[in-house]
All heavy atoms as TSV, in Angstrom:
chain	resi	resn	atom	element	x	y	z
A	1	MET	N	N	124.816	120.630	193.195
A	1	MET	CA	C	124.338	121.857	192.531
A	1	MET	C	C	124.874	123.125	193.260
A	1	MET	O	O	124.840	123.211	194.492
A	1	MET	CB	C	122.817	121.825	192.448
A	1	MET	CG	C	122.240	122.998	191.788
A	1	MET	SD	S	120.463	123.065	191.802
A	1	MET	CE	C	120.091	122.095	190.366
A	2	GLU	N	N	125.292	124.055	192.525
A	2	GLU	CA	C	125.831	125.319	193.103
A	2	GLU	C	C	124.641	126.219	193.558
A	2	GLU	O	O	123.668	126.322	192.810
A	2	GLU	CB	C	126.706	125.996	192.081
A	2	GLU	CG	C	127.450	127.219	192.524
A	2	GLU	CD	C	128.369	127.804	191.556
A	2	GLU	OE1	O	128.883	127.072	190.637
A	2	GLU	OE2	O	128.558	129.018	191.560
A	3	THR	N	N	124.811	126.863	194.620
A	3	THR	CA	C	123.848	127.862	195.087
A	3	THR	C	C	124.045	129.188	194.396
A	3	THR	O	O	125.131	129.708	194.288
A	3	THR	CB	C	124.005	128.072	196.663
A	3	THR	OG1	O	123.935	126.740	197.266
A	3	THR	CG2	C	122.915	128.903	197.216
A	4	LEU	N	N	122.866	129.771	194.032
A	4	LEU	CA	C	122.902	131.053	193.381
A	4	LEU	C	C	122.717	132.179	194.400
A	4	LEU	O	O	121.795	132.093	195.238
A	4	LEU	CB	C	121.790	131.093	192.389
A	4	LEU	CG	C	121.712	132.381	191.450
A	4	LEU	CD1	C	122.936	132.526	190.634
A	4	LEU	CD2	C	120.456	132.199	190.556
A	5	ASP	N	N	123.567	133.197	194.378
A	5	ASP	CA	C	123.447	134.309	195.279
A	5	ASP	C	C	122.174	135.083	194.905
A	5	ASP	O	O	121.921	135.435	193.735
A	5	ASP	CB	C	124.709	135.176	195.050
A	5	ASP	CG	C	124.648	136.438	195.906
A	5	ASP	OD1	O	124.526	136.351	197.138
A	5	ASP	OD2	O	124.590	137.565	195.320
A	6	VAL	N	N	121.339	135.399	195.880
A	6	VAL	CA	C	120.133	136.029	195.728
A	6	VAL	C	C	120.264	137.448	195.098
A	6	VAL	O	O	119.608	137.800	194.097
A	6	VAL	CB	C	119.346	136.177	197.092
A	6	VAL	CG1	C	118.087	137.064	196.957
A	6	VAL	CG2	C	119.008	134.808	197.651
A	7	LYS	N	N	121.200	138.195	195.632
A	7	LYS	CA	C	121.442	139.556	195.038
A	7	LYS	C	C	121.829	139.483	193.595
A	7	LYS	O	O	121.363	140.304	192.759
A	7	LYS	CB	C	122.481	140.363	195.834
A	7	LYS	CG	C	122.023	140.861	197.143
A	7	LYS	CD	C	123.090	141.704	197.817
A	7	LYS	CE	C	122.609	142.220	199.201
A	7	LYS	NZ	N	123.686	142.991	199.818
A	8	THR	N	N	122.728	138.578	193.223
A	8	THR	CA	C	123.162	138.465	191.854
A	8	THR	C	C	121.978	138.006	191.019
A	8	THR	O	O	121.799	138.584	189.890
A	8	THR	CB	C	124.278	137.349	191.755
A	8	THR	OG1	O	125.387	137.741	192.566
A	8	THR	CG2	C	124.688	137.128	190.362
A	9	ALA	N	N	121.180	137.122	191.440
A	9	ALA	CA	C	120.031	136.698	190.642
A	9	ALA	C	C	119.041	137.816	190.393
A	9	ALA	O	O	118.580	138.039	189.318
A	9	ALA	CB	C	119.325	135.577	191.343
A	10	LEU	N	N	118.769	138.600	191.448
A	10	LEU	CA	C	117.901	139.723	191.412
A	10	LEU	C	C	118.437	140.820	190.449
A	10	LEU	O	O	117.716	141.410	189.635
A	10	LEU	CB	C	117.612	140.321	192.765
A	10	LEU	CG	C	116.676	139.480	193.657
A	10	LEU	CD1	C	116.577	140.035	195.018
A	10	LEU	CD2	C	115.178	139.368	193.105
A	11	ARG	N	N	119.725	141.134	190.563
A	11	ARG	CA	C	120.314	142.170	189.740
A	11	ARG	C	C	120.282	141.695	188.258
A	11	ARG	O	O	119.966	142.566	187.375
A	11	ARG	CB	C	121.736	142.418	190.122
A	11	ARG	CG	C	121.874	143.285	191.319
A	11	ARG	CD	C	123.393	143.679	191.547
A	11	ARG	NE	N	123.561	144.029	192.970
A	11	ARG	CZ	C	124.345	143.342	193.768
A	11	ARG	NH1	N	124.995	142.274	193.464
A	11	ARG	NH2	N	124.472	143.782	195.038
A	12	THR	N	N	120.562	140.536	187.968
A	12	THR	CA	C	120.569	139.931	186.657
A	12	THR	C	C	119.134	140.087	186.024
A	12	THR	O	O	118.939	140.512	184.926
A	12	THR	CB	C	121.133	138.498	186.607
A	12	THR	OG1	O	122.412	138.523	187.079
A	12	THR	CG2	C	121.066	137.969	185.130
A	13	THR	N	N	118.213	139.567	186.801
A	13	THR	CA	C	116.792	139.609	186.354
A	13	THR	C	C	116.280	141.044	186.196
A	13	THR	O	O	115.595	141.307	185.235
A	13	THR	CB	C	115.922	138.892	187.376
A	13	THR	OG1	O	116.467	137.575	187.550
A	13	THR	CG2	C	114.503	138.714	186.797
A	14	LEU	N	N	116.619	141.932	187.101
A	14	LEU	CA	C	116.283	143.326	186.911
A	14	LEU	C	C	116.761	143.889	185.589
A	14	LEU	O	O	116.073	144.555	184.898
A	14	LEU	CB	C	116.754	144.164	188.112
A	14	LEU	CG	C	116.424	145.648	188.098
A	14	LEU	CD1	C	114.974	145.893	188.035
A	14	LEU	CD2	C	117.012	146.366	189.308
A	15	THR	N	N	118.012	143.674	185.335
A	15	THR	CA	C	118.612	144.169	184.068
A	15	THR	C	C	117.860	143.591	182.848
A	15	THR	O	O	117.610	144.380	181.983
A	15	THR	CB	C	120.144	143.778	183.973
A	15	THR	OG1	O	120.799	144.378	185.073
A	15	THR	CG2	C	120.708	144.215	182.706
A	16	GLN	N	N	117.581	142.296	182.907
A	16	GLN	CA	C	116.775	141.728	181.787
A	16	GLN	C	C	115.395	142.356	181.675
A	16	GLN	O	O	115.008	142.652	180.513
A	16	GLN	CB	C	116.639	140.226	182.045
A	16	GLN	CG	C	117.973	139.482	181.931
A	16	GLN	CD	C	117.854	138.016	182.470
A	16	GLN	OE1	O	117.000	137.634	183.163
A	16	GLN	NE2	N	118.915	137.267	182.040
A	17	LYS	N	N	114.784	142.559	182.772
A	17	LYS	CA	C	113.426	143.144	182.665
A	17	LYS	C	C	113.449	144.619	182.136
A	17	LYS	O	O	112.610	144.995	181.386
A	17	LYS	CB	C	112.731	143.159	184.081
A	17	LYS	CG	C	112.438	141.744	184.693
A	17	LYS	CD	C	111.409	141.097	183.827
A	17	LYS	CE	C	111.074	139.796	184.389
A	17	LYS	NZ	N	110.132	139.002	183.563
A	18	GLN	N	N	114.507	145.331	182.621
A	18	GLN	CA	C	114.602	146.733	182.069
A	18	GLN	C	C	114.900	146.745	180.641
A	18	GLN	O	O	114.348	147.624	179.893
A	18	GLN	CB	C	115.765	147.424	182.875
A	18	GLN	CG	C	115.414	147.685	184.321
A	18	GLN	CD	C	116.535	148.173	185.141
A	18	GLN	OE1	O	117.696	147.735	184.852
A	18	GLN	NE2	N	116.341	148.972	186.152
A	19	GLU	N	N	115.686	145.798	180.109
A	19	GLU	CA	C	115.999	145.747	178.709
A	19	GLU	C	C	114.694	145.387	177.927
A	19	GLU	O	O	114.404	145.867	176.869
A	19	GLU	CB	C	117.023	144.676	178.375
A	19	GLU	CG	C	118.418	145.206	178.888
A	19	GLU	CD	C	119.546	144.115	178.744
A	19	GLU	OE1	O	119.163	142.888	178.426
A	19	GLU	OE2	O	120.701	144.362	179.088
A	20	LEU	N	N	113.939	144.456	178.460
A	20	LEU	CA	C	112.605	144.135	177.800
A	20	LEU	C	C	111.705	145.324	177.720
A	20	LEU	O	O	111.034	145.567	176.735
A	20	LEU	CB	C	111.907	142.998	178.574
A	20	LEU	CG	C	112.439	141.575	178.339
A	20	LEU	CD1	C	111.888	140.545	179.182
A	20	LEU	CD2	C	112.271	141.188	176.886
A	21	VAL	N	N	111.642	146.072	178.829
A	21	VAL	CA	C	110.753	147.257	178.823
A	21	VAL	C	C	111.221	148.255	177.664
A	21	VAL	O	O	110.367	148.705	176.875
A	21	VAL	CB	C	110.806	148.045	180.199
A	21	VAL	CG1	C	110.179	149.422	180.074
A	21	VAL	CG2	C	110.155	147.210	181.239
A	22	ARG	N	N	112.519	148.447	177.541
A	22	ARG	CA	C	112.983	149.314	176.507
A	22	ARG	C	C	112.725	148.745	175.130
A	22	ARG	O	O	112.218	149.457	174.179
A	22	ARG	CB	C	114.482	149.570	176.671
A	22	ARG	CG	C	114.875	150.512	177.715
A	22	ARG	CD	C	116.362	150.893	177.706
A	22	ARG	NE	N	117.231	149.746	177.859
A	22	ARG	CZ	C	117.667	149.319	179.025
A	22	ARG	NH1	N	117.251	149.932	180.122
A	22	ARG	NH2	N	118.450	148.265	179.136
A	23	ASP	N	N	112.922	147.518	174.960
A	23	ASP	CA	C	112.631	146.826	173.649
A	23	ASP	C	C	111.147	146.894	173.278
A	23	ASP	O	O	110.775	147.308	172.216
A	23	ASP	CB	C	113.062	145.313	173.677
A	23	ASP	CG	C	114.528	145.101	173.713
A	23	ASP	OD1	O	115.301	146.092	173.453
A	23	ASP	OD2	O	114.949	143.967	174.006
A	24	TYR	N	N	110.326	146.572	174.218
A	24	TYR	CA	C	108.856	146.650	173.958
A	24	TYR	C	C	108.359	148.038	173.710
A	24	TYR	O	O	107.518	148.217	172.850
A	24	TYR	CB	C	108.072	146.049	175.182
A	24	TYR	CG	C	108.275	144.501	175.357
A	24	TYR	CD1	C	108.097	143.858	176.518
A	24	TYR	CD2	C	108.584	143.673	174.311
A	24	TYR	CE1	C	108.249	142.568	176.688
A	24	TYR	CE2	C	108.712	142.329	174.374
A	24	TYR	CZ	C	108.503	141.766	175.642
A	24	TYR	OH	O	108.693	140.384	175.817
A	25	GLN	N	N	108.904	149.031	174.398
A	25	GLN	CA	C	108.533	150.394	174.162
A	25	GLN	C	C	108.936	150.789	172.752
A	25	GLN	O	O	108.208	151.510	172.029
A	25	GLN	CB	C	109.146	151.320	175.110
A	25	GLN	CG	C	108.486	151.247	176.491
A	25	GLN	CD	C	109.229	152.022	177.532
A	25	GLN	OE1	O	110.376	152.373	177.510
A	25	GLN	NE2	N	108.525	152.445	178.591
A	26	THR	N	N	110.148	150.376	172.339
A	26	THR	CA	C	110.638	150.725	170.939
A	26	THR	C	C	109.716	150.044	169.944
A	26	THR	O	O	109.383	150.701	168.938
A	26	THR	CB	C	112.063	150.228	170.812
A	26	THR	OG1	O	112.888	150.869	171.773
A	26	THR	CG2	C	112.608	150.483	169.442
A	27	TYR	N	N	109.420	148.825	170.167
A	27	TYR	CA	C	108.553	148.134	169.216
A	27	TYR	C	C	107.187	148.789	169.117
A	27	TYR	O	O	106.637	149.058	167.996
A	27	TYR	CB	C	108.321	146.655	169.559
A	27	TYR	CG	C	109.561	145.780	169.626
A	27	TYR	CD1	C	109.576	144.687	170.458
A	27	TYR	CD2	C	110.736	146.132	168.906
A	27	TYR	CE1	C	110.723	143.918	170.540
A	27	TYR	CE2	C	111.836	145.338	169.001
A	27	TYR	CZ	C	111.857	144.217	169.802
A	27	TYR	OH	O	112.991	143.435	169.859
A	28	ALA	N	N	106.675	149.171	170.253
A	28	ALA	CA	C	105.353	149.837	170.271
A	28	ALA	C	C	105.307	151.169	169.464
A	28	ALA	O	O	104.391	151.502	168.796
A	28	ALA	CB	C	104.891	150.146	171.653
A	29	LYS	N	N	106.453	151.816	169.525
A	29	LYS	CA	C	106.563	153.100	168.789
A	29	LYS	C	C	106.778	152.889	167.299
A	29	LYS	O	O	106.339	153.692	166.510
A	29	LYS	CB	C	107.704	153.907	169.338
A	29	LYS	CG	C	107.485	154.521	170.691
A	29	LYS	CD	C	108.689	155.233	171.224
A	29	LYS	CE	C	108.533	155.647	172.678
A	29	LYS	NZ	N	109.807	156.117	173.267
A	30	GLN	N	N	107.470	151.810	166.931
A	30	GLN	CA	C	107.832	151.631	165.478
A	30	GLN	C	C	106.817	150.826	164.675
A	30	GLN	O	O	106.818	150.889	163.456
A	30	GLN	CB	C	109.204	150.954	165.443
A	30	GLN	CG	C	110.286	151.866	165.958
A	30	GLN	CD	C	111.715	151.196	165.926
A	30	GLN	OE1	O	111.756	149.945	165.757
A	30	GLN	NE2	N	112.714	152.005	166.103
A	31	ILE	N	N	106.044	150.050	165.375
A	31	ILE	CA	C	105.036	149.177	164.619
A	31	ILE	C	C	103.775	150.046	164.325
A	31	ILE	O	O	103.222	150.702	165.209
A	31	ILE	CB	C	104.709	148.004	165.446
A	31	ILE	CG1	C	105.941	147.073	165.555
A	31	ILE	CG2	C	103.483	147.243	164.931
A	31	ILE	CD1	C	105.789	145.859	166.411
A	32	THR	N	N	103.349	149.967	163.096
A	32	THR	CA	C	102.209	150.784	162.685
A	32	THR	C	C	100.862	150.101	162.920
A	32	THR	O	O	99.854	150.790	162.957
A	32	THR	CB	C	102.316	151.153	161.167
A	32	THR	OG1	O	102.387	149.936	160.407
A	32	THR	CG2	C	103.513	151.989	160.918
A	33	ASP	N	N	100.839	148.837	163.081
A	33	ASP	CA	C	99.595	148.063	163.357
A	33	ASP	C	C	99.232	148.458	164.817
A	33	ASP	O	O	99.944	148.166	165.821
A	33	ASP	CB	C	99.830	146.562	163.181
A	33	ASP	CG	C	98.588	145.780	163.471
A	33	ASP	OD1	O	97.997	145.906	164.611
A	33	ASP	OD2	O	98.140	145.037	162.570
A	34	HIS	N	N	98.038	149.116	164.969
A	34	HIS	CA	C	97.604	149.648	166.275
A	34	HIS	C	C	97.514	148.535	167.361
A	34	HIS	O	O	97.949	148.694	168.423
A	34	HIS	CB	C	96.368	150.458	166.150
A	34	HIS	CG	C	95.893	151.002	167.477
A	34	HIS	ND1	N	96.505	152.080	168.019
A	34	HIS	CD2	C	94.882	150.616	168.256
A	34	HIS	CE1	C	95.811	152.305	169.239
A	34	HIS	NE2	N	94.893	151.414	169.374
A	35	SER	N	N	96.895	147.425	166.959
A	35	SER	CA	C	96.672	146.358	167.961
A	35	SER	C	C	97.997	145.750	168.426
A	35	SER	O	O	98.106	145.443	169.627
A	35	SER	CB	C	95.661	145.352	167.467
A	35	SER	OG	O	96.229	144.677	166.355
A	36	VAL	N	N	98.909	145.634	167.541
A	36	VAL	CA	C	100.194	144.996	167.884
A	36	VAL	C	C	100.948	146.017	168.662
A	36	VAL	O	O	101.665	145.613	169.680
A	36	VAL	CB	C	100.955	144.561	166.610
A	36	VAL	CG1	C	102.355	144.053	166.994
A	36	VAL	CG2	C	100.176	143.481	165.861
A	37	SER	N	N	100.888	147.291	168.330
A	37	SER	CA	C	101.625	148.300	169.050
A	37	SER	C	C	101.061	148.348	170.556
A	37	SER	O	O	101.840	148.456	171.489
A	37	SER	CB	C	101.363	149.621	168.410
A	37	SER	OG	O	101.965	150.691	169.110
A	38	GLU	N	N	99.775	148.301	170.628
A	38	GLU	CA	C	99.176	148.255	172.026
A	38	GLU	C	C	99.586	146.990	172.839
A	38	GLU	O	O	99.822	147.114	174.013
A	38	GLU	CB	C	97.620	148.327	171.934
A	38	GLU	CG	C	97.084	149.709	171.693
A	38	GLU	CD	C	97.487	150.659	172.701
A	38	GLU	OE1	O	97.255	150.368	173.907
A	38	GLU	OE2	O	97.904	151.789	172.418
A	39	MET	N	N	99.700	145.902	172.150
A	39	MET	CA	C	100.185	144.685	172.761
A	39	MET	C	C	101.540	144.912	173.374
A	39	MET	O	O	101.787	144.503	174.533
A	39	MET	CB	C	100.161	143.507	171.822
A	39	MET	CG	C	100.640	142.251	172.357
A	39	MET	SD	S	100.769	140.911	171.156
A	39	MET	CE	C	102.248	141.419	170.186
A	40	TYR	N	N	102.472	145.493	172.610
A	40	TYR	CA	C	103.830	145.764	173.093
A	40	TYR	C	C	103.796	146.783	174.201
A	40	TYR	O	O	104.627	146.716	175.124
A	40	TYR	CB	C	104.731	146.166	171.932
A	40	TYR	CG	C	105.284	144.996	171.163
A	40	TYR	CD1	C	104.954	144.803	169.908
A	40	TYR	CD2	C	106.063	144.083	171.764
A	40	TYR	CE1	C	105.390	143.652	169.115
A	40	TYR	CE2	C	106.588	142.942	171.120
A	40	TYR	CZ	C	106.225	142.742	169.816
A	40	TYR	OH	O	106.733	141.671	169.145
A	41	ARG	N	N	102.931	147.739	174.172
A	41	ARG	CA	C	102.861	148.723	175.262
A	41	ARG	C	C	102.412	147.998	176.562
A	41	ARG	O	O	102.924	148.264	177.627
A	41	ARG	CB	C	101.789	149.866	174.925
A	41	ARG	CG	C	102.324	150.937	174.089
A	41	ARG	CD	C	101.360	152.062	173.915
A	41	ARG	NE	N	101.889	153.096	173.123
A	41	ARG	CZ	C	101.973	153.068	171.799
A	41	ARG	NH1	N	101.481	152.063	171.160
A	41	ARG	NH2	N	102.536	154.180	171.138
A	42	ASP	N	N	101.436	147.113	176.402
A	42	ASP	CA	C	101.045	146.263	177.584
A	42	ASP	C	C	102.201	145.497	178.134
A	42	ASP	O	O	102.364	145.335	179.355
A	42	ASP	CB	C	99.833	145.412	177.190
A	42	ASP	CG	C	98.585	146.162	176.951
A	42	ASP	OD1	O	98.491	147.355	177.410
A	42	ASP	OD2	O	97.630	145.628	176.366
A	43	PHE	N	N	102.865	144.815	177.162
A	43	PHE	CA	C	104.059	144.026	177.602
A	43	PHE	C	C	105.057	144.882	178.351
A	43	PHE	O	O	105.624	144.423	179.390
A	43	PHE	CB	C	104.789	143.372	176.396
A	43	PHE	CG	C	104.034	142.285	175.753
A	43	PHE	CD1	C	104.450	141.797	174.467
A	43	PHE	CD2	C	102.878	141.655	176.255
A	43	PHE	CE1	C	103.859	140.715	173.827
A	43	PHE	CE2	C	102.277	140.634	175.630
A	43	PHE	CZ	C	102.739	140.224	174.418
A	44	ALA	N	N	105.364	146.070	177.902
A	44	ALA	CA	C	106.242	146.904	178.533
A	44	ALA	C	C	105.748	147.357	179.929
A	44	ALA	O	O	106.567	147.368	180.875
A	44	ALA	CB	C	106.455	148.251	177.700
A	45	GLU	N	N	104.479	147.580	180.087
A	45	GLU	CA	C	103.917	147.913	181.384
A	45	GLU	C	C	104.088	146.748	182.412
A	45	GLU	O	O	104.501	146.916	183.499
A	45	GLU	CB	C	102.520	148.331	181.218
A	45	GLU	CG	C	101.872	148.791	182.475
A	45	GLU	CD	C	100.406	149.232	182.286
A	45	GLU	OE1	O	99.859	149.101	181.161
A	45	GLU	OE2	O	99.806	149.731	183.257
A	46	GLN	N	N	103.755	145.514	181.879
A	46	GLN	CA	C	103.872	144.390	182.747
A	46	GLN	C	C	105.258	144.092	183.203
A	46	GLN	O	O	105.556	143.801	184.336
A	46	GLN	CB	C	103.266	143.123	182.040
A	46	GLN	CG	C	101.867	143.151	181.763
A	46	GLN	CD	C	101.417	142.088	180.744
A	46	GLN	OE1	O	102.069	141.086	180.565
A	46	GLN	NE2	N	100.300	142.308	180.082
A	47	GLU	N	N	106.232	144.250	182.258
A	47	GLU	CA	C	107.625	144.032	182.642
A	47	GLU	C	C	108.111	145.141	183.571
A	47	GLU	O	O	108.910	144.925	184.439
A	47	GLU	CB	C	108.492	143.995	181.381
A	47	GLU	CG	C	108.302	142.879	180.474
A	47	GLU	CD	C	108.656	141.523	181.103
A	47	GLU	OE1	O	109.324	141.413	182.131
A	47	GLU	OE2	O	108.141	140.479	180.524
A	48	GLY	N	N	107.567	146.357	183.414
A	48	GLY	CA	C	107.898	147.438	184.304
A	48	GLY	C	C	107.485	147.149	185.755
A	48	GLY	O	O	108.190	147.447	186.702
A	49	TYR	N	N	106.256	146.627	185.836
A	49	TYR	CA	C	105.816	146.196	187.261
A	49	TYR	C	C	106.714	145.096	187.856
A	49	TYR	O	O	107.019	145.177	188.988
A	49	TYR	CB	C	104.347	145.688	187.199
A	49	TYR	CG	C	103.383	146.769	186.928
A	49	TYR	CD1	C	102.353	146.588	185.969
A	49	TYR	CD2	C	103.341	147.998	187.606
A	49	TYR	CE1	C	101.354	147.551	185.741
A	49	TYR	CE2	C	102.444	148.994	187.369
A	49	TYR	CZ	C	101.410	148.724	186.406
A	49	TYR	OH	O	100.485	149.743	186.171
A	50	ALA	N	N	107.087	144.161	187.031
A	50	ALA	CA	C	108.012	143.104	187.474
A	50	ALA	C	C	109.312	143.631	187.893
A	50	ALA	O	O	109.876	143.316	188.976
A	50	ALA	CB	C	108.195	142.036	186.443
A	51	ALA	N	N	109.874	144.616	187.096
A	51	ALA	CA	C	111.093	145.244	187.412
A	51	ALA	C	C	111.046	146.033	188.792
A	51	ALA	O	O	111.911	145.949	189.592
A	51	ALA	CB	C	111.579	146.148	186.316
A	52	ALA	N	N	109.854	146.723	188.974
A	52	ALA	CA	C	109.695	147.436	190.197
A	52	ALA	C	C	109.637	146.492	191.439
A	52	ALA	O	O	110.211	146.790	192.486
A	52	ALA	CB	C	108.421	148.231	190.174
A	53	ASP	N	N	109.032	145.315	191.268
A	53	ASP	CA	C	108.948	144.372	192.358
A	53	ASP	C	C	110.369	143.827	192.666
A	53	ASP	O	O	110.772	143.701	193.811
A	53	ASP	CB	C	108.043	143.115	191.965
A	53	ASP	CG	C	106.589	143.555	191.971
A	53	ASP	OD1	O	106.251	144.577	192.512
A	53	ASP	OD2	O	105.832	142.745	191.354
A	54	ILE	N	N	111.120	143.515	191.625
A	54	ILE	CA	C	112.498	143.074	191.821
A	54	ILE	C	C	113.359	144.125	192.535
A	54	ILE	O	O	114.067	143.843	193.427
A	54	ILE	CB	C	113.080	142.628	190.470
A	54	ILE	CG1	C	112.419	141.432	189.927
A	54	ILE	CG2	C	114.609	142.329	190.564
A	54	ILE	CD1	C	112.680	141.107	188.432
A	55	LYS	N	N	113.225	145.348	192.103
A	55	LYS	CA	C	113.916	146.497	192.726
A	55	LYS	C	C	113.612	146.616	194.153
A	55	LYS	O	O	114.513	146.848	195.009
A	55	LYS	CB	C	113.608	147.784	191.963
A	55	LYS	CG	C	114.238	149.031	192.551
A	55	LYS	CD	C	115.618	149.313	191.952
A	55	LYS	CE	C	116.093	150.637	192.361
A	55	LYS	NZ	N	116.528	150.717	193.698
A	56	GLU	N	N	112.381	146.447	194.464
A	56	GLU	CA	C	111.926	146.536	195.911
A	56	GLU	C	C	112.607	145.409	196.789
A	56	GLU	O	O	113.106	145.638	197.867
A	56	GLU	CB	C	110.444	146.351	195.959
A	56	GLU	CG	C	109.835	146.522	197.344
A	56	GLU	CD	C	108.311	146.416	197.302
A	56	GLU	OE1	O	107.702	147.005	196.385
A	56	GLU	OE2	O	107.827	145.719	198.201
A	57	GLN	N	N	112.700	144.233	196.146
A	57	GLN	CA	C	113.354	143.123	196.894
A	57	GLN	C	C	114.882	143.397	197.024
A	57	GLN	O	O	115.441	143.126	198.135
A	57	GLN	CB	C	113.171	141.844	196.116
A	57	GLN	CG	C	111.775	141.262	196.148
A	57	GLN	CD	C	111.301	140.977	197.620
A	57	GLN	OE1	O	112.126	140.348	198.409
A	57	GLN	NE2	N	110.122	141.341	197.949
A	58	LEU	N	N	115.484	143.934	196.038
A	58	LEU	CA	C	116.927	144.307	196.096
A	58	LEU	C	C	117.128	145.380	197.240
A	58	LEU	O	O	118.087	145.284	197.985
A	58	LEU	CB	C	117.386	144.827	194.783
A	58	LEU	CG	C	118.126	143.833	193.848
A	58	LEU	CD1	C	118.342	144.551	192.515
A	58	LEU	CD2	C	119.344	143.316	194.434
A	59	ASP	N	N	116.208	146.367	197.257
A	59	ASP	CA	C	116.397	147.439	198.238
A	59	ASP	C	C	116.282	146.858	199.676
A	59	ASP	O	O	116.921	147.374	200.592
A	59	ASP	CB	C	115.348	148.536	198.053
A	59	ASP	CG	C	115.645	149.316	196.727
A	59	ASP	OD1	O	116.745	149.265	196.226
A	59	ASP	OD2	O	114.656	150.005	196.320
A	60	LYS	N	N	115.493	145.903	199.839
A	60	LYS	CA	C	115.309	145.314	201.191
A	60	LYS	C	C	116.620	144.564	201.601
A	60	LYS	O	O	116.843	144.430	202.821
A	60	LYS	CB	C	114.126	144.272	201.147
A	60	LYS	CG	C	112.719	144.876	201.083
A	60	LYS	CD	C	111.716	143.778	201.043
A	60	LYS	CE	C	110.361	144.369	200.927
A	60	LYS	NZ	N	109.385	143.310	200.817
A	61	LEU	N	N	117.384	144.055	200.670
A	61	LEU	CA	C	118.562	143.290	200.983
A	61	LEU	C	C	119.676	144.183	201.263
A	61	LEU	O	O	120.796	143.744	201.742
A	61	LEU	CB	C	118.854	142.385	199.846
A	61	LEU	CG	C	117.928	141.225	199.537
A	61	LEU	CD1	C	118.324	140.424	198.305
A	61	LEU	CD2	C	117.804	140.354	200.793
A	62	LYS	N	N	119.661	145.488	201.018
A	62	LYS	CA	C	120.830	146.386	201.241
A	62	LYS	C	C	121.021	146.695	202.651
A	62	LYS	O	O	120.215	146.652	203.495
A	62	LYS	CB	C	120.691	147.607	200.416
A	62	LYS	CG	C	120.829	147.348	198.912
A	62	LYS	CD	C	120.698	148.567	198.127
A	62	LYS	CE	C	120.899	148.273	196.649
A	62	LYS	NZ	N	120.867	149.385	195.801
C-alpha cells in the first residue's frame, strides 16, 4: 500500500471542506424552506470549523 503524504492529504481535504462551505451557504440562501435553509447554514458552519482545524494542522507543518 502506498503512503499518503500528510500535507497533500490535508490540502486536498481543506479544499473539499471549503467547497462544501460555499455549496451549503449557496443552498441556504436559495432554498425558501426555512428549516432546510437553517440546516444548510448549520452544515456550512460545521464544515467551516473542520476547515479551520485542517488549516491549523497545515500551518503547523510549514
